[in-house]
C-alpha positions as CSV (number, residue, x, y, z in Angstrom):
1,X,-14.7,24.3,-27.9
2,X,-13.1,26.5,-25.5
3,X,-9.9,24.6,-26.1
4,X,-10.4,25.1,-29.7
5,X,-11.0,29.0,-29.1
6,X,-8.0,29.2,-26.2
7,X,-5.7,27.5,-28.9
8,X,-6.5,30.0,-31.4
9,X,-5.7,33.0,-29.4
10,X,-2.4,31.6,-27.9
11,X,-1.7,30.8,-32.1
12,X,-2.7,34.2,-32.7
13,X,-0.9,35.7,-30.5
14,X,2.4,34.0,-31.5
15,X,1.5,35.3,-34.5
16,X,1.5,39.0,-33.7
17,X,4.8,38.4,-31.7
18,X,6.3,37.0,-35.0
19,X,5.2,39.7,-36.9
20,X,7.0,42.3,-34.7
21,X,9.7,40.8,-33.6
22,X,10.3,37.8,-36.5
23,X,10.6,35.4,-33.5
24,X,7.7,34.0,-31.0
25,X,6.7,31.8,-28.7
26,X,5.8,28.7,-30.6
27,X,4.9,25.8,-28.5
28,X,1.3,26.5,-29.3
29,X,2.1,26.6,-32.9
30,X,2.4,23.5,-35.2
31,X,5.9,22.9,-36.5
32,X,4.9,22.7,-40.1
33,X,3.0,26.4,-39.7
34,X,6.1,28.4,-37.7
35,X,8.4,27.0,-40.7
36,X,5.5,28.5,-42.9
37,X,5.9,31.5,-41.3
38,X,9.6,31.9,-41.1
39,X,9.6,31.0,-45.2
40,X,6.6,33.7,-45.6
41,X,8.8,36.1,-43.8
42,X,11.7,35.7,-45.6
43,X,10.1,35.5,-49.1
44,X,9.1,39.1,-48.3
45,X,5.5,38.3,-47.9
46,X,3.5,41.9,-46.4
47,X,1.4,40.3,-43.6
48,X,-1.2,43.1,-44.8
49,X,-0.8,44.5,-48.2
50,X,0.2,41.4,-50.3
51,X,-1.9,40.0,-53.0
52,X,-2.0,36.7,-55.2
53,X,-0.5,37.3,-58.4
54,X,-2.9,36.8,-61.4
55,X,-2.0,34.5,-64.2
56,X,-3.6,33.5,-67.6
57,X,-1.6,30.5,-68.9
58,X,-3.3,28.0,-67.2
59,X,-3.7,24.2,-68.4
60,X,-7.9,23.6,-68.0
61,X,-8.1,20.9,-70.8
62,X,-5.2,18.4,-68.8
63,X,-5.1,15.0,-67.2
64,X,-5.8,16.9,-63.7
65,X,-8.7,18.2,-64.9
66,X,-10.0,16.2,-66.4
67,X,-9.5,13.4,-63.8
68,X,-10.8,15.7,-60.7
69,X,-13.9,17.4,-62.6
70,X,-15.9,13.8,-61.2
71,X,-15.1,13.8,-57.8
72,X,-14.9,17.6,-57.2
73,X,-19.0,17.3,-58.7
74,X,-19.1,14.4,-56.5
75,X,-17.8,16.1,-53.3
76,X,-19.8,18.9,-54.5
77,X,-23.4,17.3,-54.6
78,X,-22.3,15.6,-51.2
79,X,-21.4,18.9,-49.2
80,X,-24.1,21.1,-50.7
81,X,-25.7,21.7,-47.2
82,X,-22.9,23.6,-46.2
83,X,-21.3,26.8,-46.9
84,X,-18.0,25.9,-48.5
85,X,-15.7,26.0,-51.9
86,X,-13.8,23.4,-53.3
87,X,-10.8,24.6,-55.1
88,X,-8.2,22.6,-57.4
89,X,-4.7,23.7,-58.4
90,X,-2.1,23.0,-60.3
91,X,1.2,22.3,-59.1
92,X,2.4,25.9,-59.1
93,X,-0.5,26.6,-56.4
94,X,-2.4,28.8,-59.8
95,X,-5.9,27.5,-59.5
96,X,-7.5,25.9,-62.3
97,X,-11.1,26.0,-60.8
98,X,-13.3,26.4,-57.8
99,X,-16.8,25.4,-57.1
100,X,-18.8,26.5,-53.9
101,X,-21.6,25.4,-52.4
102,X,-23.2,28.7,-51.1
103,X,-23.1,32.3,-53.2
104,X,-21.9,34.5,-49.7
105,X,-18.4,32.1,-49.4
106,X,-18.3,32.5,-53.3
107,X,-18.3,36.1,-52.9
108,X,-15.8,36.2,-49.7
109,X,-13.3,34.0,-51.9
110,X,-13.5,36.6,-54.6
111,X,-12.5,39.6,-52.1
112,X,-9.1,37.5,-51.1
113,X,-8.7,36.7,-54.9
114,X,-9.0,32.6,-54.2
115,X,-10.4,32.6,-57.9
116,X,-9.0,31.1,-61.1
117,X,-5.8,32.3,-62.2
118,X,-4.6,33.3,-59.4
119,X,-1.7,32.4,-57.7
120,X,-1.7,30.9,-53.6
121,X,2.4,29.8,-53.4
122,X,3.3,30.4,-50.2
123,X,5.9,33.0,-51.9
124,X,3.0,34.7,-52.8
125,X,0.7,35.2,-50.0
126,X,2.3,33.6,-47.1
127,X,0.8,30.8,-45.2
128,X,-2.3,28.9,-46.5
129,X,-3.8,25.7,-46.9
130,X,-2.7,25.5,-51.0
131,X,0.8,26.7,-50.9
132,X,2.1,25.5,-47.8
133,X,0.7,22.4,-48.7
134,X,2.9,22.5,-52.0
135,X,6.1,23.6,-49.6
136,X,5.5,21.0,-47.5
137,X,4.4,18.0,-49.3
138,X,2.0,16.9,-46.7
139,X,-1.8,17.4,-46.1
140,X,-2.6,20.1,-44.0
141,X,-5.6,21.9,-41.9
142,X,-5.0,25.3,-41.8
143,X,-7.2,27.7,-39.5
144,X,-7.6,31.5,-38.9
145,X,-4.6,32.8,-37.5
146,X,-2.8,29.8,-38.6
147,X,-2.4,32.1,-41.8
148,X,0.6,34.5,-42.4
149,X,-2.1,37.3,-44.4
150,X,-4.2,39.4,-41.9
151,X,-7.1,38.8,-45.0
152,X,-7.0,34.9,-44.9
153,X,-7.7,35.1,-40.9
154,X,-11.6,34.5,-41.0
155,X,-11.1,31.7,-43.4
156,X,-10.2,27.7,-42.9
157,X,-8.5,25.7,-45.3
158,X,-8.2,21.9,-45.3
159,X,-5.9,20.9,-48.7
160,X,-3.8,18.1,-49.7
161,X,-1.3,17.4,-52.4
162,X,-2.4,15.0,-55.6
163,X,0.2,12.9,-56.7
164,X,1.2,11.3,-60.1
165,X,1.3,7.2,-59.0
166,X,3.4,6.5,-61.3
167,X,6.5,9.3,-60.8
168,X,5.1,10.7,-57.7
169,X,5.1,14.1,-58.8
170,X,2.8,16.6,-57.1
171,X,0.6,17.5,-59.9
172,X,-1.6,19.5,-58.0
173,X,-3.4,21.0,-54.8
174,X,-7.1,20.2,-53.5
175,X,-8.2,22.2,-51.3
176,X,-11.7,22.9,-49.5
177,X,-12.1,26.3,-47.8
178,X,-15.3,28.0,-45.4
179,X,-15.6,30.7,-42.4
180,X,-13.6,29.4,-39.5
181,X,-17.3,29.0,-37.6
182,X,-18.4,26.4,-40.5
183,X,-15.1,24.8,-40.1
184,X,-14.6,21.1,-38.8
185,X,-11.5,18.5,-38.6
186,X,-13.3,16.5,-41.0
187,X,-12.5,18.6,-43.8
188,X,-8.8,17.2,-43.5
189,X,-9.8,13.5,-43.8
190,X,-12.2,14.5,-46.0
191,X,-10.2,16.7,-48.7
192,X,-7.2,13.6,-48.3
193,X,-10.0,11.0,-49.4
194,X,-11.1,13.1,-52.6
195,X,-7.2,13.5,-53.3
196,X,-6.8,10.0,-53.1
197,X,-9.7,9.3,-55.7
198,X,-8.2,11.9,-58.2
199,X,-4.9,10.0,-57.8
200,X,-6.8,6.9,-59.0
201,X,-8.3,8.5,-61.9
202,X,-4.9,9.7,-62.9
203,X,-3.6,6.0,-62.5
204,X,-6.2,5.0,-64.8
205,X,-5.8,7.9,-67.3
206,X,-2.2,7.3,-67.5
207,X,-2.8,3.5,-67.4
208,X,-4.6,3.5,-70.7
209,X,-2.7,6.2,-72.2
210,X,0.0,3.7,-71.7
211,X,-1.7,0.4,-72.6
212,X,-2.9,2.4,-75.6
213,X,1.0,2.8,-76.2
214,X,2.0,-0.5,-75.8
215,X,-1.0,-2.3,-77.7
216,X,0.4,-0.2,-80.7
217,X,4.2,-0.9,-80.3
218,X,3.5,-4.6,-79.6
219,X,1.6,-4.4,-83.1
220,X,4.2,-2.6,-85.2
221,X,6.6,-4.7,-83.5
222,X,4.9,-7.9,-85.1
223,X,5.2,-6.6,-88.6
224,X,8.6,-5.5,-88.4
225,X,11.7,-7.1,-88.1
226,X,14.1,-3.8,-87.4
227,X,14.3,-1.7,-85.0
228,X,10.9,-0.5,-82.7
229,X,10.4,2.5,-80.2
230,X,8.0,3.7,-78.1
231,X,8.0,6.8,-76.7
232,X,5.4,8.5,-74.5
233,X,5.6,11.0,-71.2
234,X,8.5,8.9,-69.1
235,X,7.6,5.7,-71.0
236,X,10.3,4.4,-73.2
237,X,10.0,1.0,-74.9
238,X,12.4,-0.9,-77.1
239,X,12.4,-4.5,-78.8
240,X,16.1,-6.3,-78.8
241,X,16.8,-5.5,-82.5
242,X,16.7,-1.3,-80.9
243,X,18.8,-2.5,-78.4
244,X,21.7,-4.2,-80.1
245,X,21.3,-1.5,-83.2
246,X,22.2,1.3,-81.4
247,X,24.6,2.6,-78.6
248,X,22.7,4.3,-75.1
249,X,23.6,7.6,-76.8
250,X,22.0,6.7,-79.9
251,X,18.9,5.3,-78.6
252,X,18.6,9.1,-76.4
253,X,19.1,11.1,-79.7
254,X,15.9,9.0,-81.4
255,X,14.0,8.8,-78.5
256,X,14.5,12.7,-78.5
257,X,14.0,13.4,-82.3
258,X,10.5,11.2,-82.0
259,X,9.3,13.5,-79.3
260,X,9.9,16.4,-82.0
261,X,7.8,14.8,-84.7
262,X,4.9,13.4,-82.5
263,X,4.4,17.1,-81.6
264,X,5.4,18.7,-84.8
265,X,2.7,19.1,-87.7
266,X,2.7,16.8,-90.5
267,X,3.5,13.0,-90.9
268,X,6.2,11.5,-88.3
269,X,8.5,10.6,-91.2
270,X,12.6,11.6,-91.1
271,X,15.6,10.9,-91.7
272,X,18.5,11.7,-89.3
273,X,21.9,11.7,-88.9
274,X,23.3,10.3,-86.0
275,X,26.4,11.5,-84.1
276,X,28.5,8.0,-84.4
277,X,27.8,9.0,-88.2
278,X,25.0,6.4,-88.8
279,X,21.8,7.8,-91.3
280,X,18.7,6.1,-90.1
281,X,15.5,6.6,-91.3
282,X,12.4,7.1,-89.3
283,X,9.1,6.5,-89.7
284,X,6.6,6.8,-86.7
285,X,2.8,6.7,-85.9
286,X,1.1,8.7,-83.1
287,X,-1.0,7.2,-80.6
288,X,-3.9,9.3,-80.2
289,X,-6.8,9.3,-77.1
290,X,-9.7,11.8,-77.3
291,X,-7.4,15.3,-77.7
292,X,-4.6,14.4,-76.4
293,X,-1.3,12.2,-78.3
294,X,-0.6,9.6,-75.7
295,X,3.0,8.6,-77.2
296,X,4.8,7.6,-80.6
297,X,5.7,4.4,-81.7
298,X,8.6,4.5,-84.6
299,X,10.3,1.8,-86.8
300,X,14.2,3.0,-87.2
301,X,16.1,2.0,-90.4
302,X,20.0,2.6,-90.5
303,X,20.0,3.7,-94.1
304,X,24.3,3.5,-94.1
305,X,26.8,3.5,-91.9
306,X,30.3,5.0,-91.2
307,X,33.1,3.1,-93.0
308,X,35.0,1.1,-90.4
309,X,38.7,2.4,-90.0
310,X,41.5,0.5,-90.4
311,X,44.1,-0.2,-87.9
312,X,47.7,-1.6,-88.1
313,X,48.2,-4.7,-87.1
314,X,50.7,-3.6,-84.1
315,X,48.4,-1.1,-82.8
316,X,46.0,-3.8,-82.3
317,X,46.6,-5.0,-79.0
318,X,46.0,-1.3,-77.8
319,X,42.7,0.1,-76.9
320,X,40.8,1.9,-79.5
321,X,39.0,5.2,-78.8
322,X,37.2,7.2,-81.2
323,X,37.6,11.0,-81.2
324,X,34.7,13.4,-83.4
325,X,37.1,16.4,-84.3
326,X,35.1,19.4,-84.4
327,X,35.8,21.8,-87.3
328,X,37.9,24.8,-86.8
329,X,35.8,28.6,-87.0
330,X,36.6,29.7,-90.4
331,X,37.7,33.1,-90.9
332,X,34.7,34.7,-92.2
333,X,32.1,34.0,-89.4
334,X,29.3,34.9,-91.2
335,X,28.4,31.7,-91.3
336,X,26.6,30.8,-88.2
337,X,24.6,27.4,-88.7
338,X,26.7,24.9,-91.0
339,X,29.3,23.5,-88.1
340,X,26.1,22.9,-86.4
341,X,25.8,20.4,-83.3
342,X,22.1,19.9,-82.9
343,X,20.4,17.7,-85.0
344,X,18.0,20.4,-86.8
345,X,20.8,22.5,-87.3
346,X,22.7,20.0,-89.0
347,X,19.1,19.1,-91.4
348,X,19.0,22.3,-92.5
349,X,22.7,22.5,-93.4
350,X,22.4,19.2,-95.2
351,X,19.3,20.0,-97.0
352,X,20.7,23.6,-98.8
353,X,24.3,21.4,-99.4
354,X,22.3,19.1,-101.0
355,X,20.2,21.7,-103.5
356,X,22.9,24.1,-104.3
357,X,25.2,21.3,-105.2
358,X,22.5,20.0,-107.4
359,X,21.7,23.7,-108.8
360,X,18.2,23.4,-107.7
361,X,15.7,26.3,-107.0
362,X,15.4,26.1,-103.5
363,X,13.0,27.4,-101.0
364,X,14.3,28.2,-97.4
365,X,11.6,29.0,-94.3
366,X,11.8,30.0,-90.7
367,X,11.4,32.7,-88.5
368,X,12.9,36.2,-88.9
369,X,16.5,36.9,-88.1
370,X,17.3,32.7,-87.5
371,X,20.2,33.2,-89.9
372,X,19.1,31.7,-93.3
373,X,21.0,34.1,-95.4
374,X,23.9,33.8,-93.6
375,X,23.7,30.0,-93.6
376,X,22.9,30.3,-98.0
377,X,25.6,32.4,-98.4
378,X,28.6,30.8,-96.3
379,X,27.4,27.0,-98.1
380,X,28.2,28.4,-101.4
381,X,31.1,29.8,-100.6
382,X,32.2,26.4,-99.1
383,X,30.4,24.7,-102.8
384,X,31.8,27.2,-105.3
385,X,34.8,29.5,-103.8
386,X,34.9,31.6,-106.6
387,X,31.4,32.0,-107.0
388,X,29.5,34.6,-105.2
389,X,26.2,35.9,-103.3
390,X,24.1,38.4,-103.9
391,X,21.1,39.4,-101.8
392,X,17.9,41.2,-102.9
393,X,15.6,42.4,-100.5
394,X,11.5,42.8,-100.5
395,X,12.0,46.5,-100.4
396,X,14.3,46.7,-102.9
397,X,12.5,45.1,-105.4
398,X,9.4,46.1,-104.8
399,X,10.8,49.5,-105.5
400,X,13.2,49.0,-108.5
401,X,11.7,45.8,-110.0
402,X,13.3,42.5,-110.4
403,X,14.5,42.8,-114.1
404,X,16.3,46.1,-113.3
405,X,17.9,44.8,-110.4
406,X,19.4,41.6,-112.0
407,X,20.0,43.5,-115.1
408,X,22.2,46.0,-113.0
409,X,24.3,43.0,-111.6
410,X,24.8,41.4,-114.7
411,X,27.1,44.5,-116.2
412,X,29.3,43.9,-113.0
413,X,29.4,39.8,-112.4
414,X,32.1,39.2,-115.3
415,X,30.8,35.9,-116.0
416,X,31.1,34.8,-112.1
417,X,29.2,31.8,-111.0
418,X,26.2,33.8,-108.7
419,X,24.2,32.5,-106.0
420,X,20.7,35.0,-105.9
421,X,18.9,34.7,-102.9
422,X,15.7,37.0,-102.8
423,X,14.3,37.6,-99.0
424,X,11.2,37.7,-97.8
425,X,9.0,36.4,-101.0
426,X,5.8,36.8,-98.8
427,X,5.9,40.3,-99.2
428,X,7.0,40.7,-102.9
429,X,3.9,42.8,-104.3
430,X,2.3,41.3,-107.3
431,X,4.4,42.9,-110.3
432,X,7.5,41.6,-108.4
433,X,6.1,38.1,-107.8
434,X,5.3,38.5,-111.7
435,X,8.7,39.6,-112.9
436,X,10.4,36.9,-110.3
437,X,8.7,33.8,-111.8
438,X,9.5,34.7,-115.4
439,X,12.8,35.0,-113.9
440,X,12.4,31.7,-112.4
441,X,11.4,30.4,-115.7
442,X,14.0,31.6,-117.7
443,X,16.3,29.9,-115.3
444,X,14.6,26.9,-115.7
445,X,15.4,26.9,-119.0
446,X,19.0,26.8,-119.2
447,X,20.0,29.9,-118.3
448,X,22.3,28.4,-115.7
449,X,23.0,29.5,-112.0
450,X,20.8,29.3,-109.0
451,X,17.7,30.9,-107.7
452,X,17.2,30.6,-104.1
453,X,14.1,32.5,-102.2
454,X,14.0,33.0,-98.5
455,X,10.6,33.5,-96.6
456,X,9.2,32.9,-93.4
457,X,5.5,32.4,-94.2
458,X,2.3,31.0,-92.4
459,X,1.7,29.2,-95.5
460,X,-1.6,27.1,-95.1
461,X,-3.2,30.7,-94.5
462,X,-1.0,32.2,-97.5
463,X,-2.4,29.3,-99.5
464,X,-6.1,30.0,-98.6
465,X,-6.2,33.7,-99.2
466,X,-3.8,33.2,-102.3
467,X,-1.4,35.7,-102.1
468,X,0.6,36.5,-104.9
469,X,4.1,35.1,-103.8
470,X,2.6,31.3,-103.4
471,X,2.2,30.9,-107.5
472,X,6.1,30.7,-107.4
473,X,5.4,27.5,-105.2
474,X,5.3,25.1,-108.1
475,X,8.9,26.3,-109.4
476,X,10.9,24.7,-106.8
477,X,11.4,21.3,-106.3
478,X,13.6,21.1,-102.8
479,X,12.5,23.8,-99.9
480,X,14.4,23.5,-96.6
481,X,13.2,24.7,-92.6
482,X,15.8,26.6,-90.4
483,X,14.6,25.9,-87.0
484,X,14.7,28.9,-84.6
485,X,17.2,29.4,-82.3
486,X,15.2,28.4,-79.2
487,X,14.6,24.5,-80.9
488,X,18.7,24.5,-81.3
489,X,20.1,24.6,-77.8
490,X,23.0,22.5,-78.8
491,X,23.9,25.1,-81.0
492,X,24.1,28.3,-78.5
493,X,27.5,28.0,-78.0
494,X,29.4,27.7,-81.2
495,X,26.8,30.6,-82.5
496,X,27.6,33.0,-79.4
497,X,31.5,32.0,-80.1
498,X,30.6,32.9,-83.8
499,X,28.8,36.3,-83.5
500,X,31.1,37.6,-80.7
501,X,33.9,37.0,-82.7
502,X,32.4,38.7,-85.9
503,X,30.9,41.9,-83.6
504,X,34.6,42.2,-81.4
505,X,36.8,42.1,-84.3
506,X,39.9,41.6,-83.0
507,X,39.5,42.4,-79.1
508,X,39.8,39.5,-76.9
509,X,36.1,39.3,-75.8
510,X,34.5,36.0,-74.5
511,X,31.6,34.9,-72.8
512,X,31.4,33.7,-68.9
513,X,29.9,30.4,-67.6
514,X,27.0,32.8,-66.1
515,X,26.2,34.7,-69.0
516,X,26.2,31.7,-71.4
517,X,23.7,30.3,-68.4
518,X,21.6,33.6,-68.8
519,X,21.9,32.7,-72.8
520,X,21.0,29.8,-72.3
521,X,17.1,30.1,-70.5
522,X,16.6,32.6,-72.8
523,X,13.7,31.8,-75.7
524,X,15.4,34.3,-78.3
525,X,12.1,35.0,-80.1
526,X,13.9,37.9,-82.7
527,X,16.6,34.5,-82.9
528,X,20.1,35.1,-84.0
529,X,19.3,38.6,-84.8
530,X,18.3,38.9,-81.1
531,X,21.3,37.6,-80.0
532,X,23.2,39.9,-82.2
533,X,22.3,42.8,-80.8
534,X,22.3,41.3,-77.1
535,X,26.0,40.9,-77.6
536,X,26.8,44.4,-78.7
537,X,24.9,45.7,-75.8
538,X,27.1,43.5,-73.5
539,X,30.6,44.7,-75.6
540,X,29.5,48.5,-75.3
541,X,29.6,47.7,-71.0
542,X,32.6,45.4,-71.2
543,X,34.5,46.0,-74.9
544,X,37.2,43.5,-74.0
545,X,37.4,40.6,-71.3
546,X,34.7,37.8,-70.4
547,X,31.3,39.3,-70.8
548,X,29.4,38.6,-67.6
549,X,25.9,37.9,-66.4
550,X,25.1,41.6,-65.7
551,X,26.6,43.0,-69.3
552,X,23.6,41.2,-70.9
553,X,20.4,43.5,-71.8
554,X,17.9,43.7,-69.0
555,X,15.2,41.7,-71.0
556,X,18.1,38.6,-71.0
557,X,17.4,37.7,-67.4
558,X,13.5,36.9,-67.5
559,X,11.1,35.7,-69.9
560,X,7.7,37.6,-69.0
561,X,4.6,36.2,-70.8
562,X,3.2,39.0,-72.5
563,X,4.8,41.9,-74.6
564,X,5.9,44.8,-71.6
565,X,5.1,48.2,-72.1
566,X,7.8,51.0,-72.9
567,X,7.0,51.9,-69.2
568,X,7.1,47.9,-67.5
569,X,10.5,47.7,-69.5
570,X,11.8,50.3,-67.8
571,X,10.7,49.1,-64.3
572,X,12.0,45.5,-65.3
573,X,15.8,47.3,-65.8
574,X,15.3,49.2,-63.1
575,X,14.7,46.0,-61.2
576,X,17.7,43.8,-62.9
577,X,20.0,46.8,-62.4
578,X,19.1,47.0,-58.6
579,X,19.7,42.9,-58.1
580,X,22.9,43.0,-59.5
581,X,24.3,46.0,-57.6
582,X,23.2,44.4,-54.6
583,X,24.9,41.0,-55.9
584,X,21.6,39.5,-56.1
585,X,20.1,40.5,-52.4
586,X,16.6,40.9,-53.0
587,X,16.3,43.1,-50.1
588,X,19.1,45.2,-50.4
589,X,17.7,45.7,-54.0
590,X,13.8,46.4,-52.8
591,X,15.2,48.9,-50.0
592,X,17.7,50.8,-53.1
593,X,14.3,51.1,-55.5
594,X,12.1,51.9,-52.5
595,X,9.5,49.5,-52.7
596,X,8.5,46.8,-50.1
597,X,10.0,43.4,-50.8
598,X,6.4,42.1,-51.1
599,X,6.3,44.1,-54.1
600,X,9.5,43.2,-55.4
601,X,8.6,39.0,-55.4
602,X,5.2,40.6,-57.6
603,X,7.2,42.3,-60.0
604,X,10.2,40.0,-60.1
605,X,6.8,37.0,-60.9
606,X,5.5,39.3,-63.3
607,X,8.7,40.1,-65.6
608,X,10.3,36.4,-64.9
609,X,13.1,38.0,-63.7
610,X,16.0,35.5,-62.6
611,X,19.0,36.9,-61.5
612,X,22.5,34.3,-62.2
613,X,25.5,34.7,-60.7
614,X,28.6,35.4,-62.7
């Protein structure tokens, strides 16, 4: 007992020297603890004032919680006579659950924010039995003065990582915490044993999911002679036909699209074009286990293949290479999606072209600012070079009426082919909706031309509420969805080039690699319209030359999990500016802002700020 007390006194003295001088005699300090102190200091953790950050975006119904609950319940029953707490965290050190055997220990842990929702990562609260376990990747027993923060000194914590037995990835941490006077080295063995039991549950859970996926794959494969694939988590299976019919790149495209179908609403059936020019029909079946989708099994049929290119006999001895030539950007850069690289972008363009060519009324859906009108107008210009597009907004038609607007347009039309685009029909009044329906009936009766509407409704809710515009849906036989920008990452470089060409005009303006990395990481909730605004801001800072990361608006550098207030947005902008001026050095940025490094780190996490070198 005296040895333990003497050891803690030496560790406390070494910690005090470290906090005072930045270094200390570490012979009495375990190496993993000394390394953690150094990381905590470098991360800007203040030993006196740093606090855990709260998060509300936790997964409380996932596999980890499901597989841990019976183990934690058993452990709580077995340790009911000891005043301790059992804590489960995710892989980011965010506390998912806490179960205590004594109310007193629960109250004390509340005082130090060791409670559900709070983040105990080492970069936030220094050395502890959760964050340091994640940093070191090993089970640890952290007692009293080994903690970096002052207010954690009274506690002892034993933590163990929980690894996925298949992937080896750390899924979370199981921690047992109590007061120092109630601590025992046996806590270390106890928590490791419990963590291993959770890992066995994860294996059984994953095995059940994989077994269900495998059984469905075998069943579907036995009934089909074509290509069959199964995709779920890290598992990918394919029969011999799939392996021989598609190249590795084609298989990857099909697998990624199958993942998209797995989580999308509606039936998992689709037709897609691969990079080789093959068109394939994908028909899938989701494999469901309880509340979760374990995976999807798809049957892939080739609908058409590109015609082979004849090669002169004199060149047959040369190795053949296929080149896919990218179309040049048209002079009118208002076209944003028609040369899309992403599968969803290509689909939107293809669907619009098919409908416009057939002269069918077309319903176009998608989030605001996604480029729907630009897509329609440009594709119509390509299909009907002498035609024109006329756009009517909801506000205009609600005020002046559909008949009045169209009659005024017909006076100046000079009999040219016309595409009428009605924007946001879900915002039409009942009167405007009735006029538009009469217009659609007239054109369906043979008046010629096209009628196309654009909207971004919540169809399920709107149909249930019988909103006026839903009565128009019966007049459309074709609909196309323009996916939001965040789902078309492959299109971003081309879209940025087009937007910049339009916004900069004749000025020589480009985007640096660093700026493009920032653009690629941001989710763009406002879609192309927001991207245009961001590039406009950057062009004000750097009107010519290569736009750098620091030229983009501050919000592009972060992904805050909630809408910021005006004051918070201003604070975020100041922080981003200070970081850029300090070349990313957080210590100098904190000094220029007049705040502690720990405060800066908390704000970086709160605002989701990341700084990318240009």
